[in-house]
GUMARMAR-956971 format. One record per residue (C-alpha): x, y, z; residue in one letter. Coordinates in pm, whole numbers, plus 50000, padded with zeros to 5 digits. Each point is the difference from the previous one (the first is absolute). Example, Ala and Ser with C-alpha at 12.3 -4.5 7.8 and 13.67 -1.06 7.14 Angstrom:
<nodes>
@c1 = 51230&c2 = 49550&c3 = 50780&residuo = A $
@c1 = 50137&c2 = 50344&c3 = 49934&residuo = S $
</nodes>
This chain:
<nodes>
@c1 = 50013&c2 = 50033&c3 = 50040&residuo = M $
@c1 = 50126&c2 = 50322&c3 = 49878&residuo = L $
@c1 = 49815&c2 = 50299&c3 = 50123&residuo = A $
@c1 = 50008&c2 = 50324&c3 = 49926&residuo = F $
@c1 = 49892&c2 = 50304&c3 = 50289&residuo = P $
@c1 = 49727&c2 = 50143&c3 = 49796&residuo = S $
@c1 = 49704&c2 = 49935&c3 = 49700&residuo = T $
@c1 = 50129&c2 = 49776&c3 = 49703&residuo = Y $
@c1 = 50009&c2 = 50372&c3 = 49771&residuo = S $
@c1 = 50218&c2 = 50144&c3 = 50225&residuo = V $
@c1 = 50239&c2 = 49646&c3 = 50008&residuo = G $
@c1 = 49986&c2 = 49836&c3 = 49683&residuo = I $
@c1 = 50176&c2 = 50369&c3 = 49912&residuo = T $
@c1 = 50242&c2 = 49916&c3 = 50191&residuo = S $
@c1 = 50332&c2 = 49898&c3 = 49833&residuo = L $
@c1 = 50172&c2 = 49842&c3 = 50272&residuo = G $
@c1 = 49670&c2 = 49826&c3 = 50081&residuo = Y $
@c1 = 50021&c2 = 49836&c3 = 49628&residuo = Q $
@c1 = 50341&c2 = 49927&c3 = 49986&residuo = V $
@c1 = 49984&c2 = 49790&c3 = 50314&residuo = V $
@c1 = 49586&c2 = 49838&c3 = 49892&residuo = W $
@c1 = 50172&c2 = 49935&c3 = 49668&residuo = A $
@c1 = 50326&c2 = 49802&c3 = 50123&residuo = T $
@c1 = 49829&c2 = 49793&c3 = 50225&residuo = L $
@c1 = 49735&c2 = 49919&c3 = 49786&residuo = A $
@c1 = 50227&c2 = 49855&c3 = 49725&residuo = K $
@c1 = 50117&c2 = 49701&c3 = 50270&residuo = R $
@c1 = 49807&c2 = 49710&c3 = 49910&residuo = P $
@c1 = 50023&c2 = 49876&c3 = 50387&residuo = D $
@c1 = 49841&c2 = 50364&c3 = 50127&residuo = L $
@c1 = 49597&c2 = 50092&c3 = 49903&residuo = D $
@c1 = 50053&c2 = 50341&c3 = 50128&residuo = V $
@c1 = 49675&c2 = 50195&c3 = 50090&residuo = R $
@c1 = 49903&c2 = 50344&c3 = 50020&residuo = R $
@c1 = 49831&c2 = 50214&c3 = 50282&residuo = L $
@c1 = 49908&c2 = 50370&c3 = 50067&residuo = F $
@c1 = 49797&c2 = 50166&c3 = 50184&residuo = T $
@c1 = 49685&c2 = 50009&c3 = 49808&residuo = D $
@c1 = 50015&c2 = 49662&c3 = 49875&residuo = Q $
@c1 = 49866&c2 = 49888&c3 = 50352&residuo = G $
@c1 = 50163&c2 = 49655&c3 = 49941&residuo = D $
@c1 = 49875&c2 = 49719&c3 = 50254&residuo = P $
@c1 = 50353&c2 = 49880&c3 = 50229&residuo = P $
@c1 = 50122&c2 = 49712&c3 = 49790&residuo = H $
@c1 = 50044&c2 = 49726&c3 = 50260&residuo = R $
@c1 = 50325&c2 = 49817&c3 = 49775&residuo = H $
@c1 = 50236&c2 = 50317&c3 = 49952&residuo = C $
@c1 = 50359&c2 = 49922&c3 = 50081&residuo = N $
@c1 = 50153&c2 = 50350&c3 = 49858&residuo = L $
@c1 = 49861&c2 = 50304&c3 = 50108&residuo = F $
@c1 = 50153&c2 = 50294&c3 = 49818&residuo = G $
@c1 = 49914&c2 = 50360&c3 = 50048&residuo = L $
@c1 = 50098&c2 = 50337&c3 = 49827&residuo = S $
@c1 = 50109&c2 = 50332&c3 = 50226&residuo = L $
@c1 = 49989&c2 = 50323&c3 = 49733&residuo = S $
@c1 = 50007&c2 = 50221&c3 = 50336&residuo = W $
@c1 = 49943&c2 = 49997&c3 = 50394&residuo = E $
@c1 = 49633&c2 = 50097&c3 = 49972&residuo = L $
@c1 = 49937&c2 = 49682&c3 = 49840&residuo = D $
@c1 = 50065&c2 = 49823&c3 = 50312&residuo = A $
@c1 = 49652&c2 = 50023&c3 = 50200&residuo = P $
@c1 = 49880&c2 = 49830&c3 = 49648&residuo = V $
@c1 = 50229&c2 = 49719&c3 = 50018&residuo = L $
@c1 = 49871&c2 = 49950&c3 = 50347&residuo = L $
@c1 = 49654&c2 = 49937&c3 = 49884&residuo = D $
@c1 = 50120&c2 = 49770&c3 = 49694&residuo = L $
@c1 = 50189&c2 = 49794&c3 = 50234&residuo = L $
@c1 = 49722&c2 = 49971&c3 = 50254&residuo = E $
@c1 = 49744&c2 = 49883&c3 = 49738&residuo = Q $
@c1 = 50219&c2 = 49781&c3 = 49886&residuo = Q $
@c1 = 50029&c2 = 49856&c3 = 50365&residuo = R $
@c1 = 50349&c2 = 50047&c3 = 49973&residuo = I $
@c1 = 50131&c2 = 50072&c3 = 50366&residuo = P $
@c1 = 50124&c2 = 50373&c3 = 49993&residuo = L $
@c1 = 50328&c2 = 49886&c3 = 50163&residuo = W $
@c1 = 50040&c2 = 49699&c3 = 49802&residuo = A $
</nodes>
C-alpha cells in the first residue's frame, strides 16, 4: 500500500509519488495499491508494507489519520 496524505487529484500529480509507485508496480512479486484521503478505502488486512509520502509537515496529522484508518498502531 502506498499512501498519499491528500486527495487523489493532488496525489496523482506528484512526480515523486508516481516514480515510487511505478518502480514498485513493475515488480512481479508485489501487488501495489494506492491510497488517498478521499477514496475511503477499507483497511487491508493482508498488507505487508505500508508506505507513506510526506510532502511537508502539514501532512503529518493526515498521515496519523491514514494509519488509524488502516488499523496500524501509531507507534508501530
